[in-house]
KOLDRENMI-332490 format. One record per residue (C-alpha): residue in one letter; x, z, y. Coordinates in steps of 0.001 Angstrom, whole numbers, padded with zeros to 6 digits, always signed. Each point is the difference from the previous one (the first is absolute). Last residue first. Layout:
BEGIN
AXZY
...
This chain:
BEGIN
Q+143500+045491+141084
E-000422+000260-004205
Q-003194+000845+000223
L-001015-003024+002329
I+000812-002196-002549
S-002213+001616-003051
I-003031-000163+002501
I+000986-003597+001176
S-000748-000586-003827
T-002533+001478-001612
K-002087-001460+002857
I+000495-002988-000522
E+000274+000763-004152
D-003871+001562+001150
H-001308-002691+001749
V+000836-001942-001864
E-002012+001609-003110
K-002734+000471+001518
N-000837-004019+000767
A-002454+000036+002123
R+000492-003643+001022
S+002625+001155+002078
N+001826-001551+004111
I+001699+003262-000601
K+000294+000915+004272
L+003216+002334+000757
L+000383+001821+003563
D+003093+002495+000412
K+002589-001681+001267
N-002581-002367+003167
F-001574-002252-002786
L+001338-000908-003697
E-001485-002618-001741
L-000864-000011-003508
S-001631-002936-002560
T-000390+000544-003335
K+001155-002464-002966
N+002715+001869-000901
Y+001284+002278+002455
K-000186-002226+003350
L+000996+000888+003750
R-000840-001040+003551
L+001942+001643+002367
D-001756+000672+003438
Q+001979+001422+003132
I+003574+000600-000791
N+001898+001365+003225
I+003546-000977-000481
N+002361+002422+001664
Q+000453+001003-002999
P+001907-002970-001445
L-001283-001667-002501
K+001522+000284-003874
V-002858+000799-001628
I-002737-003295+001092
I+002935-002939+000005
D+000892+001321-003552
K-003445+000322-001755
L-001413-003086+001848
N-001204-000880-003594
D-000761-004094-000946
Q-002078-001003-003057
S-003271-000773+001286
N+001554-002716+002482
K-000444-000353+003876
C+001238+004083+001110
L-000873+001059+003109
T+002571+001279+002670
T-001508+001212+003549
T+002419+000781+003152
E-000797+001727+002289
R+002156+000557+003564
A-000610+003227+001717
T+003953-000643+001311
Q+001683+003372-001106
K-003359+001156-001861
D+000501-003344-002663
E-003987+000076-000962
Y-000710-001123-003909
K-002120-001843-002074
V+000206-000370-003490
G-000717-001883-003592
K+000109+000459-003050
A+002197+002333-001222
T-000576+000599-003916
L-000987+003667-000880
T+001905+002716-003265
L+002506-002323+000385
N+002942+002750+000928
E+000609-001286+003467
L-003499-000883+000602
L-001438+003412-001268
N+002939+001456+002127
K-000837-001962+003316
I-003655+001325-000486
T+001360+004032-000418
E+001582-000862+003666
E-002933-001409+001562
I-002422+003512-001656
D-000271+001859+002949
L-001541+003021-000387
K-003397+001958+001368
N+001050+003658-000414
I-002520+002472-001620
R-001998+003581+000683
D-001165-001010+003172
F-001499-002902-001328
L-002199+001977-002854
S-001691+002942+001674
N-003241+000363-001625
T-003066-000333+001998
L-000680-002729-002734
I-002341-002019+002266
K+001891+001244+004057
E+004035-000814-002101
V-001659-003596-001735
Q-001286-001234+003511
N+003474+000816+002036
K+001562-002097-002740
Y-002894-002958+000951
K+001476+000429+003554
E+003545-000709-001275
L-000764-002962-001760
H-001784-001813+001291
E+000063-000114+004258
I+002851+002048+000682
G+001780-003175-002022
A+000814+000276-003663
V-002223-002473-000887
A+001054-002487+003336
R+003717+000038-001372
G-001638-002879-002712
I-003116-001321+000766
G-003252+001617-000656
I-002116+002055-002199
P+001463-000559-003039
D-001082+002703-002654
I+001781+003858+000374
S+002912+001792-001656
L+001383+003111+000729
I+002525+000884-002060
V+001211+003537-000498
Y+002868+001246-001128
N+001108+002876-001832
E-000653-000878-003482
I-002285-002930+000515
N-002866+000552+002066
H-003130-001698+000845
L-001446-001111+003123
Y-002815-002869+000243
L-001510-001964+002822
V-003082-002055-000581
R-001371-002955+001534
R-003685-001032-000242
R-000571-003286+002448
P-002662-000624+002699
I-000009-003954+000726
F+000415-001678+003257
I-000666-003313+000478
K+002348-002998+001232
E-001944-003933-000150
K+001677-002257-002015
I-001601-003467+000783
T-000299-003322-002627
N-000813+001769-002926
E-003700-001329+000101
E-001186+003182-000630
N+001915+001606+002069
S+003712+001911-000765
K+001147+003252+001118
W+002591+001049+001256
T+001096+003983-000210
E+000249+003163+002213
E+000059+002965-001874
I-002246+003129+000650
V+001746+003381-001161
E-001718+002165-002299
F+001684+003363-001198
N+000364+001656-003498
F+002228+002959-000800
M+001973+001124-003159
I+001968+002571-000879
E+002212+000963-003042
F+002140+002266-000631
N+002865+001497-002725
E+001702+003400-000415
N-001831+002703+000803
D-000421+001527-003797
S-003759-001104-000383
T+000365-003525+001090
K-001235-001724+003240
H-002767-002343+000170
I-001815-000780+003080
F-002525-003281+001146
S-002356-001175+001923
K+000080+001060+003233
E-000756-001850+002746
L+002170-001457+002869
K-001297-001402+003502
E+001027-003294+000386
Q-003311-000972+000555
E-002790+002374+000512
K-002914+000873-002250
F+001092-001564-003097
T-001561-001642-002635
F+001915-000470-003385
I+001486+002706-000877
P+002134+000802-003217
N-000634+003579-001928
Y+002689+000978-001893
D-000843+003677-000422
Y+002267+002375+001979
N+002174+002504-001510
E+000728+002861+003391
L+003661+000110+001627
N+001013+002988+000910
S+002897+000162-002698
I+000805-003365+000395
F+001603+000871+003729
T+001568+003689-001322
K+001604-001619-002731
K+001704-003093+002420
D+001247+002203+002366
E+001535+002139-002550
E+001916-002178-001318
N+001501-000931+003503
E-000471-002572+002705
F-002848-002383-001958
K+001509-002986+000048
Y-001591-003548+001855
F+000064-003877-000997
Q-002308-002381+001458
L-001667-003041-001552
Y-002127-002555+001054
K-002482-000682-002981
S-001251-003704-002397
G-001932+001358-002560
Y+000669+003662-001840
R-000744+003096+000986
D-003900-001611+000694
V+000292-002686-002351
I-000392+003360-002593
S-002494+001694+001527
L-001707-003112-000069
V+000182-000655-004437
E-000673+004035-000195
K-002844-000640+002280
L-001579-002960-002478
E+000068+002104-002572
D-001957+002508+001085
L-002376-002807+001153
S-000158-001182-003954
L+002194-002743-000647
D-001519-002890-001276
T+000746-003094+002776
Y+003896+000685-000254
N-000030-000426-003701
K+000433+002453-002227
S+003176+001124-001929
Y+000102+003445+002279
T+003268-000110+000902
N+001656-002593-000429
K-003262-002512-000142
A-001324+002207+003319
I+003409-000139+001592
K+000379-003745-000374
Q-003385-001272+001388
A+000557+002468+003010
Y+003350-001883+000469
R-002332-003418-000519
K-001959+001481+003036
L+002583+001639+002078
Q-001096-002853+003043
R-000490+002972+002088
T-003469-001399+001066
E-000440+000273-004366
I+001252+003330-000454
E-002381+000859+003352
K-002740-001801-001164
Q+000374+001784-003939
I-000373+003426+001655
N-003145-000454+002013
E-001781-001841-003209
T+000974+002721-002594
T-001529+002132+002755
M+000544+002882+002738
């Protein structure tokens, strides 16, 4: 691992500007003057708080949580840039508190990303396939577990058997310490509606299906000041919300399939923490 590896990873993910802010705020240095260890710390923040898809889970009981955490072994943060197999998770970080109250786990993996590249004359674009490093990050807030993963697909496809379920199975094998048998996945659609109602979130668009007629309806805000709160909160029970577009301050969010939330973030820890804690505070009341 070299400083060049880490700089390339940060810049490929178009997060150099944010890395420059971290360098100034944390180390009082220019980004280009950071040491290898300092750059690793910057990348670890990007790995946790870049754009992510989130799922929320809850431990069945306090004892399950403590048993799981007590069986974890600490593992220093070691990002991986050369992979043996595509889409196979490789452990990069585990940290637990000594009182078995909190944990963080991070995995790297690689996907092949399809993109378009212009030729030198900039007249013809050709499809190319580029390997990209991705990160799956697990951590808890009290008895709730948040699984977050870098974008690897479009919307609901991310949560399908081809993606998250496969990675969850790999997590179990790598840790040899059952997590997903101890936690239950949570629907957060009603929680999001509550956050719309109390104006924590703003609704900017919705796509839904009437289960009886199978008719789809899409409504989008054209004016940045508009809010679809009342429409969404009052949707009847026979409506299946497929895609809900949201805003938190200047951050865009999307809810898919009742349980998959996307945050478009430039690695902003404060935004991630505020959104997660807002969701969990409502879940605790339900």
